[in-house]
C-alpha beads as a LAMMPS data file, in Angstrom:
LAMMPS data file: protein, C-alpha beads

226 atoms
225 bonds

1 atom types
1 bond types

-500.0 500.0 xlo xhi
-500.0 500.0 ylo yhi
-500.0 500.0 zlo zhi

Masses

1 110.0

Atoms # bond

1 1 1 141.510 435.734 108.340
2 1 1 139.045 433.284 106.975
3 1 1 136.567 434.003 103.851
4 1 1 133.277 434.606 105.534
5 1 1 131.698 437.223 102.772
6 1 1 128.271 438.216 101.850
7 1 1 128.449 437.622 98.391
8 1 1 126.730 435.647 95.154
9 1 1 127.218 431.607 95.073
10 1 1 129.316 431.738 92.234
11 1 1 131.874 433.801 93.383
12 1 1 131.692 432.762 96.785
13 1 1 132.361 429.068 95.389
14 1 1 135.178 430.429 93.495
15 1 1 136.715 431.934 96.417
16 1 1 136.418 429.009 98.559
17 1 1 137.911 427.107 95.861
18 1 1 141.021 429.061 96.413
19 1 1 140.735 429.164 100.055
20 1 1 140.076 425.779 100.770
21 1 1 142.979 424.190 98.815
22 1 1 145.818 426.904 100.547
23 1 1 144.206 425.599 103.512
24 1 1 144.460 421.794 102.882
25 1 1 148.128 423.000 101.735
26 1 1 148.821 424.557 104.950
27 1 1 147.719 422.083 107.646
28 1 1 149.869 419.806 105.677
29 1 1 152.895 422.275 105.857
30 1 1 153.392 423.006 102.558
31 1 1 154.161 426.167 101.464
32 1 1 151.324 428.522 101.066
33 1 1 151.473 432.271 99.440
34 1 1 148.044 433.856 99.732
35 1 1 147.648 437.595 98.981
36 1 1 144.843 439.650 98.687
37 1 1 144.686 442.551 95.660
38 1 1 142.804 445.217 96.448
39 1 1 141.725 447.895 94.121
40 1 1 144.705 449.543 94.292
41 1 1 146.931 446.871 93.235
42 1 1 148.212 446.731 96.402
43 1 1 148.829 442.562 97.978
44 1 1 148.050 442.073 101.370
45 1 1 149.610 438.809 102.978
46 1 1 147.915 435.894 104.367
47 1 1 149.765 434.143 106.534
48 1 1 147.423 430.529 105.973
49 1 1 150.274 428.720 107.844
50 1 1 149.683 430.386 110.982
51 1 1 146.104 429.644 111.609
52 1 1 147.310 425.843 111.633
53 1 1 149.595 426.336 113.954
54 1 1 148.025 425.247 117.753
55 1 1 148.782 428.609 119.162
56 1 1 150.459 432.354 117.939
57 1 1 152.128 435.002 119.631
58 1 1 149.417 437.472 120.770
59 1 1 146.790 434.896 121.295
60 1 1 147.145 434.582 125.017
61 1 1 145.449 437.776 126.120
62 1 1 143.216 437.603 124.099
63 1 1 141.902 433.854 125.272
64 1 1 142.450 435.680 128.187
65 1 1 139.501 438.052 127.973
66 1 1 137.112 435.256 127.050
67 1 1 135.518 434.366 130.383
68 1 1 132.266 432.720 129.240
69 1 1 130.386 430.867 126.295
70 1 1 132.232 432.488 122.862
71 1 1 131.122 432.832 119.439
72 1 1 134.551 432.815 117.212
73 1 1 133.581 434.106 113.763
74 1 1 135.419 433.119 110.874
75 1 1 137.260 430.450 112.779
76 1 1 138.957 428.784 110.061
77 1 1 140.523 425.792 111.081
78 1 1 139.458 426.512 114.394
79 1 1 143.075 427.816 116.764
80 1 1 141.185 430.034 118.959
81 1 1 138.294 427.741 119.311
82 1 1 140.197 424.760 120.415
83 1 1 142.178 426.681 122.740
84 1 1 139.498 428.203 124.604
85 1 1 137.634 424.508 124.581
86 1 1 141.112 423.249 126.199
87 1 1 141.072 426.064 128.817
88 1 1 137.237 424.799 129.752
89 1 1 135.546 427.945 127.944
90 1 1 132.529 427.044 125.939
91 1 1 133.427 427.935 122.477
92 1 1 132.131 427.241 119.005
93 1 1 133.447 428.228 115.802
94 1 1 131.962 429.015 112.618
95 1 1 133.211 429.691 109.351
96 1 1 131.750 429.211 105.682
97 1 1 134.547 427.217 104.469
98 1 1 134.288 423.509 104.408
99 1 1 137.672 422.654 104.574
100 1 1 138.448 424.947 107.475
101 1 1 135.110 423.216 109.475
102 1 1 136.802 419.652 108.719
103 1 1 140.101 420.843 110.056
104 1 1 138.508 422.388 112.746
105 1 1 136.813 419.359 114.289
106 1 1 139.124 417.099 113.046
107 1 1 141.715 419.011 115.863
108 1 1 138.688 418.488 118.319
109 1 1 137.085 422.167 118.004
110 1 1 133.448 422.415 117.928
111 1 1 132.682 423.999 114.651
112 1 1 129.815 424.692 111.922
113 1 1 129.819 425.413 108.740
114 1 1 127.701 429.001 109.097
115 1 1 127.626 432.839 107.734
116 1 1 127.859 434.974 110.707
117 1 1 125.111 436.845 108.657
118 1 1 122.463 433.754 108.640
119 1 1 120.457 433.003 111.825
120 1 1 123.242 431.275 114.569
121 1 1 122.959 428.813 117.800
122 1 1 122.764 431.227 121.270
123 1 1 121.650 434.562 118.883
124 1 1 121.822 437.545 121.135
125 1 1 122.945 434.976 124.045
126 1 1 126.774 435.020 123.688
127 1 1 128.678 436.225 126.266
128 1 1 131.906 437.312 123.837
129 1 1 132.577 437.167 120.305
130 1 1 135.893 437.009 118.654
131 1 1 136.709 438.669 115.186
132 1 1 140.294 437.840 115.151
133 1 1 143.191 437.325 112.218
134 1 1 141.535 440.247 109.931
135 1 1 138.025 439.014 110.566
136 1 1 136.841 442.554 110.636
137 1 1 136.954 442.679 106.775
138 1 1 134.119 440.095 106.490
139 1 1 131.552 441.134 104.152
140 1 1 133.863 443.909 103.547
141 1 1 132.125 446.199 105.722
142 1 1 132.974 446.663 108.854
143 1 1 129.753 448.917 110.248
144 1 1 127.665 446.139 109.046
145 1 1 129.820 443.383 110.696
146 1 1 129.824 444.826 113.851
147 1 1 126.197 445.599 113.956
148 1 1 125.502 442.135 113.340
149 1 1 128.000 441.177 116.520
150 1 1 126.146 443.702 118.631
151 1 1 123.082 441.526 117.763
152 1 1 124.521 438.300 118.323
153 1 1 125.602 439.446 121.781
154 1 1 124.319 439.149 125.439
155 1 1 122.810 442.057 127.028
156 1 1 126.544 442.793 128.685
157 1 1 128.362 440.828 126.667
158 1 1 132.019 441.505 124.805
159 1 1 133.403 441.818 121.621
160 1 1 137.015 440.923 121.413
161 1 1 138.383 442.118 117.798
162 1 1 141.772 442.265 116.641
163 1 1 142.689 445.421 114.291
164 1 1 145.215 446.428 112.237
165 1 1 148.331 448.855 113.494
166 1 1 147.215 452.447 114.336
167 1 1 148.336 454.786 111.073
168 1 1 147.896 451.984 109.045
169 1 1 144.273 453.019 107.484
170 1 1 141.321 451.739 106.885
171 1 1 140.179 450.198 103.372
172 1 1 137.089 448.558 102.314
173 1 1 136.866 447.343 98.434
174 1 1 136.433 444.539 96.045
175 1 1 139.413 442.066 96.164
176 1 1 140.793 439.109 94.424
177 1 1 142.656 435.822 96.394
178 1 1 145.497 434.893 94.763
179 1 1 147.723 431.530 96.324
180 1 1 151.274 432.406 94.804
181 1 1 151.169 432.178 90.847
182 1 1 147.445 430.722 90.518
183 1 1 144.951 432.092 89.224
184 1 1 143.228 434.957 91.539
185 1 1 139.543 434.168 92.574
186 1 1 136.671 436.461 91.453
187 1 1 136.348 439.915 93.087
188 1 1 134.524 439.531 96.894
189 1 1 134.153 442.825 99.139
190 1 1 136.598 443.068 102.080
191 1 1 138.065 445.415 104.436
192 1 1 141.088 446.037 107.217
193 1 1 139.788 448.947 109.906
194 1 1 143.105 450.786 111.761
195 1 1 142.743 451.105 115.501
196 1 1 142.684 454.622 115.497
197 1 1 139.382 454.530 113.535
198 1 1 137.758 451.759 115.329
199 1 1 135.889 454.153 117.639
200 1 1 134.296 455.789 114.774
201 1 1 133.303 453.077 113.311
202 1 1 132.076 451.235 116.435
203 1 1 129.847 454.202 116.854
204 1 1 127.721 453.385 113.993
205 1 1 127.138 449.808 115.217
206 1 1 126.021 451.088 118.787
207 1 1 129.248 450.158 120.033
208 1 1 131.521 451.526 122.196
209 1 1 135.479 450.991 122.717
210 1 1 136.113 449.437 126.308
211 1 1 139.749 448.995 125.944
212 1 1 142.662 448.404 123.640
213 1 1 145.744 446.324 123.789
214 1 1 148.861 445.068 122.096
215 1 1 150.921 441.760 122.168
216 1 1 153.671 440.617 119.921
217 1 1 152.870 443.531 117.293
218 1 1 149.090 442.484 117.193
219 1 1 145.690 445.307 117.963
220 1 1 142.928 444.642 119.622
221 1 1 139.997 446.006 121.541
222 1 1 137.371 445.003 123.722
223 1 1 134.384 446.681 122.367
224 1 1 130.343 446.825 124.193
225 1 1 126.886 447.734 123.747
226 1 1 127.008 451.644 123.590

Bonds

1 1 1 2
2 1 2 3
3 1 3 4
4 1 4 5
5 1 5 6
6 1 6 7
7 1 7 8
8 1 8 9
9 1 9 10
10 1 10 11
11 1 11 12
12 1 12 13
13 1 13 14
14 1 14 15
15 1 15 16
16 1 16 17
17 1 17 18
18 1 18 19
19 1 19 20
20 1 20 21
21 1 21 22
22 1 22 23
23 1 23 24
24 1 24 25
25 1 25 26
26 1 26 27
27 1 27 28
28 1 28 29
29 1 29 30
30 1 30 31
31 1 31 32
32 1 32 33
33 1 33 34
34 1 34 35
35 1 35 36
36 1 36 37
37 1 37 38
38 1 38 39
39 1 39 40
40 1 40 41
41 1 41 42
42 1 42 43
43 1 43 44
44 1 44 45
45 1 45 46
46 1 46 47
47 1 47 48
48 1 48 49
49 1 49 50
50 1 50 51
51 1 51 52
52 1 52 53
53 1 53 54
54 1 54 55
55 1 55 56
56 1 56 57
57 1 57 58
58 1 58 59
59 1 59 60
60 1 60 61
61 1 61 62
62 1 62 63
63 1 63 64
64 1 64 65
65 1 65 66
66 1 66 67
67 1 67 68
68 1 68 69
69 1 69 70
70 1 70 71
71 1 71 72
72 1 72 73
73 1 73 74
74 1 74 75
75 1 75 76
76 1 76 77
77 1 77 78
78 1 78 79
79 1 79 80
80 1 80 81
81 1 81 82
82 1 82 83
83 1 83 84
84 1 84 85
85 1 85 86
86 1 86 87
87 1 87 88
88 1 88 89
89 1 89 90
90 1 90 91
91 1 91 92
92 1 92 93
93 1 93 94
94 1 94 95
95 1 95 96
96 1 96 97
97 1 97 98
98 1 98 99
99 1 99 100
100 1 100 101
101 1 101 102
102 1 102 103
103 1 103 104
104 1 104 105
105 1 105 106
106 1 106 107
107 1 107 108
108 1 108 109
109 1 109 110
110 1 110 111
111 1 111 112
112 1 112 113
113 1 113 114
114 1 114 115
115 1 115 116
116 1 116 117
117 1 117 118
118 1 118 119
119 1 119 120
120 1 120 121
121 1 121 122
122 1 122 123
123 1 123 124
124 1 124 125
125 1 125 126
126 1 126 127
127 1 127 128
128 1 128 129
129 1 129 130
130 1 130 131
131 1 131 132
132 1 132 133
133 1 133 134
134 1 134 135
135 1 135 136
136 1 136 137
137 1 137 138
138 1 138 139
139 1 139 140
140 1 140 141
141 1 141 142
142 1 142 143
143 1 143 144
144 1 144 145
145 1 145 146
146 1 146 147
147 1 147 148
148 1 148 149
149 1 149 150
150 1 150 151
151 1 151 152
152 1 152 153
153 1 153 154
154 1 154 155
155 1 155 156
156 1 156 157
157 1 157 158
158 1 158 159
159 1 159 160
160 1 160 161
161 1 161 162
162 1 162 163
163 1 163 164
164 1 164 165
165 1 165 166
166 1 166 167
167 1 167 168
168 1 168 169
169 1 169 170
170 1 170 171
171 1 171 172
172 1 172 173
173 1 173 174
174 1 174 175
175 1 175 176
176 1 176 177
177 1 177 178
178 1 178 179
179 1 179 180
180 1 180 181
181 1 181 182
182 1 182 183
183 1 183 184
184 1 184 185
185 1 185 186
186 1 186 187
187 1 187 188
188 1 188 189
189 1 189 190
190 1 190 191
191 1 191 192
192 1 192 193
193 1 193 194
194 1 194 195
195 1 195 196
196 1 196 197
197 1 197 198
198 1 198 199
199 1 199 200
200 1 200 201
201 1 201 202
202 1 202 203
203 1 203 204
204 1 204 205
205 1 205 206
206 1 206 207
207 1 207 208
208 1 208 209
209 1 209 210
210 1 210 211
211 1 211 212
212 1 212 213
213 1 213 214
214 1 214 215
215 1 215 216
216 1 216 217
217 1 217 218
218 1 218 219
219 1 219 220
220 1 220 221
221 1 221 222
222 1 222 223
223 1 223 224
224 1 224 225
225 1 225 226
């Protein structure tokens, strides 16, 4: 998961300060304890170290479904973008974090510092989009994000999305990002979508769920234009 969100500039800078510092430590192999605290006081752990690995269990089937030009939304340090590039699949990663983009490029991934809600290269022509590692939470409004993804896709494009397990409940609201005992960020909007809620949310974005699958205790879905 990355911190691409829609919020005011002061909040964004504060959130990204916490996020970027944690990402640099994770890349250096140092301990990182990132959590998102929701409006109910529940902490949701974020495995920042996983973003910096070459691969994470569950990536294999996700990558295999990307057979053409792919936009990796919220790419972080470029794990999935780089894996696709190495498989010979044209892929571009985008993220609002400068640290993430520097790390992605240093690894050899093609990446740009961009917000998904702004104009992007290949707008309306991407064969595949990736929303992995919790990035369906970007902006705190999954319906709005999925509508934007629909705009980015080619007519017969496919959106590959990672979701929470069924029965875990979907939520949206303001959260705080904290690294260990450090000071929390300013509030910003985030969300989570459980697999059993995805068809309903997809319908509001004029998308349909083509298929779902699980691998390594992770849940995924392929979505197409309705």
